[in-house]
N, C-alpha and C positions, 0 to 999 in steps of 0.2 A: 209253342215256343221251344226252340232247340235247347236241350239241357247242356250244361257246361260240365266238362269232364276235367277234373283236377288230377294231375299226375305228380306223385311225390318223388322228389329227387333226394336220395339218401347218400349220395356220393361223399359229401363232406363229412357227414356223421360217421359213415363207415370208415373213411380214411382216418378220422380222429381216433375212433375206437381201436383201429389197427395200430396206430402210432403209440397209443397208451400201452397196449399189450406187448409191443416189441420194445418198449422203453427207448424210443427214439429221442431226438433232440428236444421234443416238446415236453417230455414227461419226466425226466430224472428229478428227484427231490432235491439233490444238491444244487442243480441249476436254478430251480424255483426258489430255494432258500436264499441263494446268493442274490438273486434279483430282488427278493423281498427286502433283504437287509440293505441293499444299495438304495432302494426307494426310501427306506426309513431314514437314512442319513441325509437325504435332501429335503425331507419334510420338516417344516418348522411347526413343532407341536403347539406353540402359542405365539402370539404376535409381540409380546413384551420381551425385552432383552435384546442383546445384539449378538447374532450368530457370527458376524464378521470378525469379532475378536479372536475366535478359534482359528481363523484362517490367516491371521496376521500376528503370530507370536513374536516376530522379530521387531515389532514396533512397540515402543513404550509410550502408551497414551497417558496423558494427564487426566486426572479425575474430572476436571471441568469439560474436557473434550468429549469424554464418554457420555457424560450427563447431557451435554448439548445435543449429541447425535441421537440419544434416546428420546429426548424431549421433542426434537424436530420430527422424528418418525412417529412416535406414539401419540403425542398430543397435538401436533400441528399437521399431521398427514402429509409430511414431505413438502410443505409450502411454508418457508420460513425466511426471515432476515437474520443472518448471522452477523452480529454487530460487535464482536469482541474488540477490545482495544488493540492497537498495533502490536504485533509480535506474540500474540497469545495462541496462534495456530488455527486461524479460520480455515486455511487450506486443508489442514489435517482433519478438522471436523467435517468439512464438505466431502473429502475423500472417503471418510468412514461411512458417512450417510449413503453415498453412491454405492460403495462396496456392499453394504447391507442390503440395499434394494436389488442389486444384481444377484446376490446369493439367494435371495428369496424368490427370484424369478420375476420380479415386478418391473425391472428396468432392463431394456435391451438397447434401445436407441437413445443416445445422450448427446446433447450439444452444450459445449462449455465456451462461453465468450469472455475473454479476458483482455487487458491491455496488450498491445503487440509485443512489448518488451518482455512480457511474462509468459508467452505461449510455450516456449521451450521448457521453461521452468515447471509449468504445470504438467507438460507431457512427461518430463523426467520424474516428477513427484508421484504421479498416478501409476506409472509403470513400475518404478523401482520400489516404492513403499507399499502400494496397494495391489500390485499385480493386475491392474486394470489396463487392458490393451488400448490405450488412448493414442491417437495420432494427431499431429498438427496438420491443418489443411494446407494443401499445395494447389498450385494453379491447375494441374492436370487431374486433380481428384474430383470425383463426383461426390456430392454431399451425402448421398445415400450409400456410398461405397463402403464406409466404415461405421461400426456401431457406436463408437465413442470418438468424437472428433472435436478438436480444440481450435479455435480461431479468434482473431481480433474482432472487435465490434465493427471497426471501420471496414474490414473486408466483408463481413457477413451482411451488412446493411446495403452494400452496393449491388447494382444489377450486373450480371444476371444471378449472382449468388442469392440475393434477397428473395427472388421469386422461387428459386429452387428450395430454399430453406423453408419458406412458408407453405410449401406443398407437402412437407414431411410431418407426420404425427410423431412427436418426440415423447418418450416416456419421462425424460429428465432434462431440465434446463438449468444451467448454472451461470450466473452473471457475477464476475468479480469487479471490484471497484464500482459497486452499484449506485453509489451516491451521484455518479455522473448522469443518472437517469432522473434526478430530482425534478427537472423541468418537463412537464407533460406536453409542452409545445415542440419539443425537439424530435428529430427523425429517429434518434436512438430509442426514445421512449415509445413512440408509436410502433416501431418495428418490434420491440420486445413484447408489447401488448398483443400483437397479432400472432406471435408464435404459438403453435399448438403444443400444449404441454400437460402432462399429468402431475409431475412433481416439479417444484421450482425452488431454487435457493438463490438468495441475493446476499452477496458478501460486501460489507462496508464497515469501516471503523468509525465513520461519522454519519449515522443515519439521518440526523437533523443538524444542518449546518447553520442556516440563517432563518428560515421560515418554517412554521408548523406545517404548512401545506406540503412540504417536501416529503414528510413521512406519509401523508395521505397518498401521494403519487406512488411511492414505493409499495405500500400495502395494496393499492389498487391493481398492481401487476400480479400479486399473489392471489388476492381474494377480492375481486371487484365487488363493491357494495358493502364490504365489511365495516367500513367507516362511513357508510352512507354515500350520497353523491357529492360532487364537488361543491355545489352551491350551498347545500344544507350544512356541509362540514364547515365552510367559511362562516356561515351565519351563526352556527353554534359556538365555534371555537375561535374564530378570527385567525390572526397570524401570530398570536403570542405564544412563544415556545414554552413559557412557564406552565401553560395549561396542561402539558403532558404530565407534569408532576402534581399539579394542583387538582385537576379533575380526575377523581378516582375511577370513574366509569371509562373515560378515554384511556387512562393508564392501563386498565385491565384489558381493554380491547387490543391495545398495541402489544401487550405481553402475550397475547394469544398467537401472535405471528412473529414476534421478535425476541431473540435471545442475546443478551449482552453480558459478557464477563469482563471484569476489570482486573488489572494487575494486582491490586491489593487483596482481591478475593481468591487468588490462585496460588499454587505452590511455586509459580515462577517468581514470586516475590522473594524467594530464597536467594536469588542472584541479585546483588546490589549494584547500584550506580554510584560511582565515585566521580563527582564533577569537580574539576579544578580549573581556575582561571589562570592563564599564563600571561602575565604582563610583560610587554616588550617596549624598549625605548628606542626611538629613531636615533641614529647617529647625527651629529650636528649638521653635516652636509645634506642628509636626507630630510631633516626637519626644515632646513632652509628652503629646499625645493617645495616641500609641502606648504609652507607659509607663502611662498611666491605664487604658487598655483591658487591658493586661497584668496590672494589679494587681487587677482585678475578679475576685472569686471566685464570686459568685452573679450571675445565676440560671442561668448556662449551664455546660455540661460543659467539660472540658479540650479535647475535640475541637472543640467549637464555638468556643472561644476561639482555637484555632489558625487556624480558618477566617477569623475576623474580623481577626486580625492579618495574615494573608496578603492579605486584601482591602484593608486599609488601606495595605499596601505597594504595592498596585496603583492604587487611586484612592479619593478621598473618597466618590465615588458608590457604588462597590461595597460598601464597608463600611457606609455610612449606610443604604442600602436594606435590608440584612440586619438591622441593629440595629433599624431602625424597625419591622420586622415583629414582632420580639421584644418591643419596647416597647408594642405594641398590647395585650398582655396586662396586665391591671391590676396583677398582682403584680410585674411587672418595671419598671414606669415609674420608680420612685424611684431604682433603681440605674443604669439605662441613660440616663435623660434628660440628666444632666450631660455624659456623653460625647458624646451626639448634639448637644448645644448647642455643644460645642467643635468638633466636626467641621464644623458649619455655618459656623464662622468661619475655617476653614482657607483659605489661598491656593491657587493652582494647584499641582498635584502636581509634586514635583521631578523625577520620572521623565519626566513629559510635557514639562517644560521641556528636559530633556536630550535627549529624542527630537527635538524641533524643532531644537535646536542641531546634533545629529548629521546629520539629514537635510539641513540647509542646507550642512553641510560636505561631504556626499557629492555635492551638486550636483543635476543633473537626472536622475540615474539612478533606476530603479525600486527601491522598498523594500517588503518585506513585514514587517508587525509581527504577532507572535503574543501574544495575551493570554489569560488563563484565564477572564475574566469578561465577561459581556454588557454590564454597566453601564460597565465600563472602555472597551469597544469604542465605545459611544455617546459617551462623554466624549472619547476621543481623536479621533474623527471631528470633533466640534464644535471641539475645541481647535486641531486642525491647520487647520481652515477659517479660524479667526480669524487664523492666522499665514500665510494665503495658500497653504497646501499642500493640493492636491486629493487626496481619498482615497475609497475605496469599502469597504463592509463585506463580510465573507464569513463565514458561520456555518452550522452543521449544520441549522438550522431552515428554511433556504431550500429551495424546490423545485428540481428539476434545471434547469429552464429559467432560473430566476433566478441560480443558481450560474454557469451558462454566460455569462449576461449580465454579471454582476459581473466575471468573469475577462476578458471581452472589453473592458469599460470600463477595467479596470486596464491591460490590454495597450496599448490604443489612446489612452486619454485621461488617466486619473488617475496620479499619481506613486506613491501609497501604497495598499496593500491591507492592511486591518486584519482579521485572522482570529482566530476562537476555535479552540479545540482540535478540536472536532468538524468545524468548517469546513475544517480543513487536511487532512483525510483524502482522499487520492486526486487532489488537483489538481496539475497539472504546470505549473510556472512557470519554464521554462528561460530565458525572456527577462529574468528578474530575477536579480541575483546579490548582492543585499544583504538580509540578514535581521536583524531586531531581535527578540530574545526578551525582550519587555517584562516578562513574568512567567516565571520559570524553572520548568519542570515538575519535580516531585520524582521522576519516573520518567525516567531518562536515555534509555530507548528511545523515549519520546515526543519527546524532543529530536532524536534521530536521524531519526525520521519527518518532523519539521518540516524539518530540513536537507535531507532527501531530496526535498522539493518543488522545490528549486532546484539542488541538486548531483546531477544525474542526466544520463542520456543526452540529448544535444542542448545541454548547457551548454558554451559556448565560452570563458567567462571564469572567472577565479578567483572563488571564492565567499567573501564576507565575512560573518561571523556575529558579532553583538554581543550579549552576554549581560548584562542589567542586574541589579544587586543593590544593595540599600540597606544601608549599614553599620549596625551596632548593632541589627539586627533579625533576625527568623527567616530572612530571605533570606541574610544573611551566614553563618549557621550552615551552611546547605545548600551555598552556594557554596564556602566555605573548607574545610569538613570533609568534604564528599562529592565535589564535582566537582574542585576544584583539587588536593586532597591526593593523589588517585589518578590525576590527569591524565585524568579520565574523558572529556573532550572528544575526545581524540585516540587514546588507547591502548586503553582497556578496553571502549569501547562495543560493539565488534564481538563481544566475548566475554561480554557481560553475562548473556545467557541461560544460558550454561554455568556461569558463576560462581554465579548465584543458585540453579541446580539443585544445585550442589555443597553450597551452604549450606542447602539445603532451604527457601529463601525463595521463595514463590510470586509475590509482588508487592513490589518494593522501596518503592513509594509507601506501601503499607499498613504496611510495617515501620517507615518513618520516622514515620508518624502515630502508631503505637503507642509509639514512643520518647517523643514529646512528651506523649502522653496519660498514660503511666505515670511520667513524671518529675515530681518535686515542685517543681523549680526549673529556670530556664534553664540554670544551670551543670551540673546533672545531665544535662539533655538534650544539652548540648555534649559531655560525657564519653562518653555512650553513642553519639552520632554519630561521635565520634572512634574509638571501638572498632569500630564497623561499617565505617568506611572502611579501618581497618587490616586487618580480616579480609578485605575485598574485595580489597585490594592484595595480600595474601599469597596468596589463592586464585587471583588472576590470574596470579601467577608460576608456580603449580603447573599451571594450565591451559596456559600457554605451553610449559612443559616437556613436557607430554603431547602437545601438537600437534607439537612437534619430534620426539618419539619415534614417534608413530603417524600423523601427517599428518592433513589435513582429510578429512571425509567428503564 
């Protein structure tokens, strides 16, 4: 057998020895020392605590936000439902968690899915507050082109985006308004379940809305199997929401993946809400038109009549435009034309006059006005201009760029922002502390969302909310028999979801509409509304007793 000869190559060793002797770039102690010190600064000596706070000295975090971030990272391994009440800073908590993981080198690729109207807001917040280089997705962007990309759920779930996203291994996934994933049969839910993710945050102020199975579906996105499988969960707990509070084992399981802070437990409770009802009286000619409209029996349904009456309580324009469409049909002209003629002769709306009076009393401070109707929005903007008050509109139909522009104009130039309901979703207006509910919503949770636009993290002043209502109209019924009787503005609103679930009411607005539709007179509707408010008040007392017995989830 031929022997194998090994030849030693000492070139590298000889060169290294020579470099050391000559003190070339590889060998100086100063360079080594600097490298060593630089490495020490990036090493996290222990996993507890937040390194991100050192890098964000310009941000004043509240204690509950820091504790939430620590708990999500240290106890929940970065898979958590952040379920704080509206306005407590879930976005801040999520940004802090993401920043911490990025500093530790555990997150590079991140996907953030939010409502379309909030994409730019998220980009701005992460870049300016956390120095995270997040970008909004654009048509010509490849999904793997940027490390931190923000998109709407509707865009992400569509082809070809869906397929491209599902091919990427993400370190971090964040879903805002995660309660929209409560139904496991939707495309949104199946899409999120398929995402490849190491860490995952779900943000929602209402983790359980109607059925207990909704929390099971959310938890299954984070930790499949944590609450067992679908059938066994239903067998064991059914659909009763109270089981979350009554079953201690289930409560503990949910607390391992969900963090919920309430306003009363945080320092945000330092800024108070001042709620004021502003009663307005129709002028005789306006009340005459209201009564004439209320007396018409044909050609529209009871539901349509309710809508017209509510519109007349908002503005001449809103009601006139709706009736005009109906009058275009030949059969309706005879019954509707007299009312249209009377509306044409009406003076300025009493509510609009009261708004001007109130704004002038407030002084130079910013004011946001919420209305239910686009026509009223146009009218108010014109009327305020006649009175020398600058205003800008804000509504759901605006594109993202225009919404940002309107918000900026309101902050820097205009005194008043006039928003419709759709426009009010997701905008943060902490620089404003006066809100006028020009039209009162029939769903009190919508009112809470409106107030949450200004009474939120970052608000330094007490918040003043003015709720308008016209006496001897449908607005008085709602204000007196629903809101004021059960003190809904201050006591019940936080428990409303629980109360409605107890009463098996899916939507309180639909319930009120049904009362008016099924009533043969205004008096009958008042009695039924009175009964509804009594039931809500009674159920609220029971829910309070349960909370004292079992505690919050």
